The first five atom37 places (N, CA, C, CB, O) and aatype in JSON, in Angstrom:
{
  "aatype": [12, 5, 6, 16, 9, 14, 2, 1, 9, 19, 9, 18, 16, 11, 3, 9, 12, 2, 9, 16, 7, 1, 11, 6, 1, 16, 0, 1, 11, 10, 10, 0, 1, 9, 1, 11, 6, 13, 2, 11, 6, 1, 7, 3, 13, 19, 16, 16, 18, 6, 13, 15, 1, 13, 16, 7, 9, 11, 6, 6, 2, 10, 1, 6, 13, 10, 11, 2],
  "atom_mask": [
    [1, 1, 1, 1, 1],
    [1, 1, 1, 1, 1],
    [1, 1, 1, 1, 1],
    [1, 1, 1, 1, 1],
    [1, 1, 1, 1, 1],
    [1, 1, 1, 1, 1],
    [1, 1, 1, 1, 1],
    [1, 1, 1, 1, 1],
    [1, 1, 1, 1, 1],
    [1, 1, 1, 1, 1],
    [1, 1, 1, 1, 1],
    [1, 1, 1, 1, 1],
    [1, 1, 1, 1, 1],
    [1, 1, 1, 1, 1],
    [1, 1, 1, 1, 1],
    [1, 1, 1, 1, 1],
    [1, 1, 1, 1, 1],
    [1, 1, 1, 1, 1],
    [1, 1, 1, 1, 1],
    [1, 1, 1, 1, 1],
    [1, 1, 1, 0, 1],
    [1, 1, 1, 1, 1],
    [1, 1, 1, 1, 1],
    [1, 1, 1, 1, 1],
    [1, 1, 1, 1, 1],
    [1, 1, 1, 1, 1],
    [1, 1, 1, 1, 1],
    [1, 1, 1, 1, 1],
    [1, 1, 1, 1, 1],
    [1, 1, 1, 1, 1],
    [1, 1, 1, 1, 1],
    [1, 1, 1, 1, 1],
    [1, 1, 1, 1, 1],
    [1, 1, 1, 1, 1],
    [1, 1, 1, 1, 1],
    [1, 1, 1, 1, 1],
    [1, 1, 1, 1, 1],
    [1, 1, 1, 1, 1],
    [1, 1, 1, 1, 1],
    [1, 1, 1, 1, 1],
    [1, 1, 1, 1, 1],
    [1, 1, 1, 1, 1],
    [1, 1, 1, 0, 1],
    [1, 1, 1, 1, 1],
    [1, 1, 1, 1, 1],
    [1, 1, 1, 1, 1],
    [1, 1, 1, 1, 1],
    [1, 1, 1, 1, 1],
    [1, 1, 1, 1, 1],
    [1, 1, 1, 1, 1],
    [1, 1, 1, 1, 1],
    [1, 1, 1, 1, 1],
    [1, 1, 1, 1, 1],
    [1, 1, 1, 1, 1],
    [1, 1, 1, 1, 1],
    [1, 1, 1, 0, 1],
    [1, 1, 1, 1, 1],
    [1, 1, 1, 1, 1],
    [1, 1, 1, 1, 1],
    [1, 1, 1, 1, 1],
    [1, 1, 1, 1, 1],
    [1, 1, 1, 1, 1],
    [1, 1, 1, 1, 1],
    [1, 1, 1, 1, 1],
    [1, 1, 1, 1, 1],
    [1, 1, 1, 1, 1],
    [1, 1, 1, 1, 1],
    [1, 1, 1, 1, 1]
  ],
  "atom_positions": [
    [[34.32, 50.99, -26.76], [34.27, 51.71, -25.51], [34.34, 50.72, -24.35], [32.99, 52.56, -25.42], [33.59, 49.75, -24.3]],
    [[35.24, 50.98, -23.45], [35.45, 50.07, -22.32], [34.64, 50.54, -21.11], [36.95, 49.98, -21.96], [34.65, 51.72, -20.76]],
    [[33.94, 49.59, -20.48], [33.16, 49.92, -19.3], [34.07, 49.99, -18.08], [32.04, 48.9, -19.08], [35.03, 49.22, -17.96]],
    [[33.76, 50.9, -17.18], [34.51, 50.96, -15.94], [33.8, 50.1, -14.91], [34.68, 52.42, -15.45], [32.57, 50.09, -14.82]],
    [[34.58, 49.4, -14.14], [34.04, 48.55, -13.08], [33.93, 49.38, -11.82], [34.93, 47.27, -12.85], [34.93, 49.96, -11.37]],
    [[32.74, 49.46, -11.24], [32.59, 50.26, -10.02], [33.32, 49.61, -8.86], [31.1, 50.44, -9.67], [33.59, 48.4, -8.86]],
    [[33.65, 50.41, -7.87], [34.3, 49.88, -6.68], [33.37, 48.91, -5.98], [34.72, 51.02, -5.72], [32.17, 49.16, -5.84]],
    [[33.93, 47.81, -5.54], [33.12, 46.83, -4.79], [32.92, 47.34, -3.38], [33.8, 45.43, -4.78], [33.76, 48.06, -2.84]],
    [[31.8, 46.96, -2.79], [31.56, 47.32, -1.4], [31.41, 46.07, -0.54], [30.3, 48.2, -1.29], [31.14, 46.17, 0.66]],
    [[31.6, 44.91, -1.15], [31.44, 43.65, -0.42], [32.81, 42.99, -0.25], [30.47, 42.7, -1.17], [33.64, 42.99, -1.16]],
    [[33.02, 42.44, 0.95], [34.27, 41.75, 1.27], [34.02, 40.24, 1.24], [34.81, 42.19, 2.67], [33.05, 39.76, 1.82]],
    [[34.89, 39.52, 0.56], [34.8, 38.07, 0.48], [35.97, 37.43, 1.23], [34.79, 37.61, -1.0], [36.93, 38.11, 1.61]],
    [[35.88, 36.14, 1.43], [36.92, 35.4, 2.14], [38.28, 35.61, 1.5], [36.58, 33.9, 2.18], [39.27, 35.85, 2.19]],
    [[38.33, 35.53, 0.19], [39.6, 35.68, -0.54], [40.2, 37.07, -0.3], [39.39, 35.46, -2.05], [41.42, 37.2, -0.19]],
    [[39.35, 38.09, -0.2], [39.84, 39.44, 0.09], [40.5, 39.49, 1.45], [38.69, 40.46, 0.02], [41.58, 40.06, 1.61]],
    [[39.86, 38.88, 2.45], [40.42, 38.88, 3.8], [41.74, 38.13, 3.81], [39.42, 38.24, 4.8], [42.68, 38.53, 4.49]],
    [[41.81, 37.03, 3.07], [43.07, 36.28, 2.98], [44.17, 37.16, 2.42], [42.89, 35.02, 2.12], [45.3, 37.15, 2.92]],
    [[43.86, 37.92, 1.37], [44.86, 38.78, 0.74], [45.22, 39.99, 1.61], [44.36, 39.26, -0.62], [46.38, 40.39, 1.65]],
    [[44.24, 40.56, 2.29], [44.48, 41.74, 3.11], [45.29, 41.4, 4.35], [43.16, 42.37, 3.51], [46.23, 42.11, 4.7]],
    [[44.92, 40.31, 5.02], [45.52, 39.98, 6.32], [46.64, 38.95, 6.23], [44.47, 39.48, 7.25], [47.46, 38.85, 7.15]],
    [[46.68, 38.19, 5.15], [47.68, 37.13, 5.05], [47.27, 35.88, 5.82], [0.0, 0.0, 0.0], [48.08, 34.97, 6.01]],
    [[46.02, 35.83, 6.26], [45.53, 34.67, 7.01], [45.07, 33.57, 6.06], [44.36, 35.08, 7.95], [44.85, 33.8, 4.87]],
    [[44.94, 32.38, 6.61], [44.46, 31.25, 5.83], [42.94, 31.32, 5.68], [44.87, 29.92, 6.49], [42.27, 32.11, 6.34]],
    [[42.41, 30.48, 4.78], [41.0, 30.53, 4.45], [40.1, 30.3, 5.66], [40.68, 29.5, 3.39], [39.12, 31.02, 5.84]],
    [[40.41, 29.32, 6.47], [39.57, 29.02, 7.63], [39.49, 30.21, 8.59], [40.09, 27.78, 8.37], [38.42, 30.54, 9.09]],
    [[40.63, 30.84, 8.84], [40.66, 32.01, 9.73], [39.87, 33.17, 9.13], [42.11, 32.43, 10.0], [39.19, 33.89, 9.85]],
    [[39.97, 33.34, 7.81], [39.23, 34.41, 7.13], [37.73, 34.16, 7.23], [39.66, 34.51, 5.66], [36.96, 35.1, 7.44]],
    [[37.32, 32.91, 7.09], [35.9, 32.57, 7.21], [35.39, 32.83, 8.62], [35.66, 31.1, 6.82], [34.28, 33.33, 8.81]],
    [[36.2, 32.49, 9.6], [35.82, 32.74, 10.99], [35.68, 34.24, 11.26], [36.86, 32.14, 11.95], [34.76, 34.67, 11.96]],
    [[36.58, 35.03, 10.69], [36.5, 36.48, 10.86], [35.21, 37.02, 10.24], [37.73, 37.15, 10.22], [34.55, 37.87, 10.83]],
    [[34.87, 36.54, 9.05], [33.61, 36.96, 8.43], [32.41, 36.59, 9.31], [33.46, 36.31, 7.03], [31.48, 37.38, 9.45]],
    [[32.45, 35.41, 9.9], [31.36, 34.98, 10.78], [31.27, 35.88, 12.01], [31.56, 33.51, 11.22], [30.17, 36.23, 12.44]],
    [[32.41, 36.26, 12.57], [32.41, 37.17, 13.74], [31.86, 38.53, 13.37], [33.83, 37.31, 14.3], [31.13, 39.14, 14.16]],
    [[32.2, 39.02, 12.19], [31.7, 40.32, 11.73], [30.18, 40.24, 11.54], [32.4, 40.75, 10.41], [29.46, 41.15, 11.95]],
    [[29.7, 39.17, 10.93], [28.25, 39.01, 10.75], [27.53, 39.0, 12.09], [27.95, 37.71, 9.97], [26.48, 39.62, 12.25]],
    [[28.11, 38.29, 13.05], [27.5, 38.22, 14.38], [27.47, 39.6, 15.03], [28.27, 37.23, 15.28], [26.46, 39.99, 15.63]],
    [[28.54, 40.34, 14.91], [28.63, 41.68, 15.49], [27.57, 42.62, 14.91], [30.03, 42.26, 15.24], [27.02, 43.46, 15.63]],
    [[27.29, 42.48, 13.63], [26.34, 43.37, 12.96], [24.96, 42.72, 12.8], [26.88, 43.76, 11.59], [24.14, 43.19, 12.01]],
    [[24.7, 41.66, 13.56], [23.4, 40.97, 13.56], [22.93, 40.57, 12.17], [22.35, 41.87, 14.2], [21.79, 40.82, 11.78]],
    [[23.83, 39.94, 11.43], [23.5, 39.48, 10.09], [23.34, 37.97, 10.12], [24.59, 39.9, 9.07], [23.87, 37.28, 10.99]],
    [[22.59, 37.48, 9.15], [22.39, 36.04, 9.0], [23.58, 35.42, 8.28], [21.08, 35.75, 8.24], [24.35, 36.1, 7.6]],
    [[23.71, 34.11, 8.44], [24.74, 33.38, 7.72], [24.5, 33.57, 6.22], [24.73, 31.85, 8.12], [23.37, 33.41, 5.74]],
    [[25.53, 33.9, 5.5], [25.41, 34.1, 4.07], [25.15, 35.54, 3.65], [0.0, 0.0, 0.0], [25.25, 35.87, 2.46]],
    [[24.8, 36.41, 4.6], [24.62, 37.82, 4.27], [25.97, 38.44, 3.91], [23.97, 38.6, 5.45], [27.01, 38.03, 4.42]],
    [[25.93, 39.42, 3.03], [27.16, 40.09, 2.63], [27.72, 40.95, 3.76], [26.91, 40.95, 1.4], [26.97, 41.51, 4.56]],
    [[29.05, 41.03, 3.81], [29.74, 41.94, 4.72], [30.31, 43.06, 3.86], [30.87, 41.21, 5.55], [31.02, 42.8, 2.88]],
    [[30.01, 44.29, 4.22], [30.46, 45.43, 3.42], [31.84, 45.9, 3.87], [29.45, 46.58, 3.52], [32.33, 45.54, 4.94]],
    [[32.45, 46.73, 3.03], [33.75, 47.29, 3.38], [33.62, 48.16, 4.64], [34.32, 48.12, 2.21], [34.53, 48.2, 5.46]],
    [[32.49, 48.83, 4.78], [32.25, 49.66, 5.96], [32.26, 48.81, 7.23], [30.9, 50.42, 5.84], [32.91, 49.16, 8.21]],
    [[31.54, 47.69, 7.21], [31.47, 46.81, 8.38], [32.83, 46.19, 8.68], [30.42, 45.7, 8.15], [33.24, 46.11, 9.84]],
    [[33.52, 45.76, 7.64], [34.85, 45.18, 7.83], [35.79, 46.22, 8.44], [35.42, 44.66, 6.49], [36.57, 45.92, 9.35]],
    [[35.71, 47.43, 7.92], [36.55, 48.52, 8.42], [36.26, 48.81, 9.89], [36.34, 49.77, 7.58], [37.18, 48.94, 10.69]],
    [[34.99, 48.92, 10.23], [34.6, 49.19, 11.62], [35.08, 48.1, 12.56], [33.08, 49.34, 11.72], [35.54, 48.38, 13.67]],
    [[34.98, 46.85, 12.13], [35.34, 45.72, 12.97], [36.85, 45.6, 13.15], [34.79, 44.43, 12.38], [37.33, 45.33, 14.26]],
    [[37.61, 45.79, 12.07], [39.06, 45.56, 12.13], [39.87, 46.81, 12.45], [39.53, 45.0, 10.83], [41.01, 46.71, 12.9]],
    [[39.28, 47.99, 12.22], [40.03, 49.21, 12.44], [40.85, 49.65, 11.24], [0.0, 0.0, 0.0], [41.56, 50.65, 11.3]],
    [[40.76, 48.9, 10.16], [41.45, 49.28, 8.92], [40.61, 50.35, 8.23], [41.69, 48.04, 7.98], [39.4, 50.18, 8.07]],
    [[41.23, 51.42, 7.82], [40.49, 52.51, 7.18], [39.82, 52.03, 5.9], [41.42, 53.7, 6.89], [40.41, 51.28, 5.12]],
    [[38.59, 52.48, 5.7], [37.82, 52.07, 4.54], [38.47, 52.53, 3.24], [36.39, 52.61, 4.63], [38.39, 51.85, 2.22]],
    [[39.12, 53.69, 3.27], [39.8, 54.18, 2.06], [40.9, 53.21, 1.66], [40.38, 55.59, 2.3], [41.11, 52.96, 0.47]],
    [[41.62, 52.67, 2.64], [42.69, 51.71, 2.35], [42.12, 50.43, 1.74], [43.48, 51.38, 3.64], [42.71, 49.86, 0.82]],
    [[40.99, 49.99, 2.26], [40.34, 48.8, 1.72], [39.92, 49.0, 0.28], [39.14, 48.42, 2.57], [40.15, 48.13, -0.57]],
    [[39.31, 50.15, 0.01], [38.84, 50.42, -1.36], [40.02, 50.48, -2.33], [38.04, 51.73, -1.4], [39.91, 50.0, -3.46]],
    [[41.12, 51.07, -1.92], [42.31, 51.1, -2.78], [42.81, 49.69, -3.04], [43.43, 51.95, -2.13], [43.18, 49.36, -4.17]],
    [[42.81, 48.86, -2.02], [43.27, 47.49, -2.15], [42.35, 46.7, -3.09], [43.33, 46.81, -0.78], [42.82, 45.92, -3.92]],
    [[41.04, 46.91, -2.97], [40.08, 46.16, -3.76], [40.04, 46.6, -5.21], [38.73, 46.29, -3.17], [39.52, 45.86, -6.06]],
    [[40.55, 47.78, -5.54], [40.59, 48.23, -6.93], [41.5, 47.35, -7.77], [41.07, 49.69, -7.01], [41.22, 47.09, -8.93]],
    [[42.57, 46.89, -7.18], [43.59, 46.13, -7.92], [43.21, 44.71, -8.14], [44.88, 46.17, -7.21], [43.97, 43.95, -8.74]]
  ]
}
């Protein structure tokens, strides 16, 4: 029996690189800006909801992208 992997709700640097086509440094800066916007500490996770709110990309589109 194969286990199903649940949808991720956390966005990582590599995800931002793949979604936007930006380089690693730019993706890290974007994550830092999102954390600052949502009053998070350095190292706190950024969720798909927060990324979506900040960038304007629909959360449904992000979840579809992250499935693959």
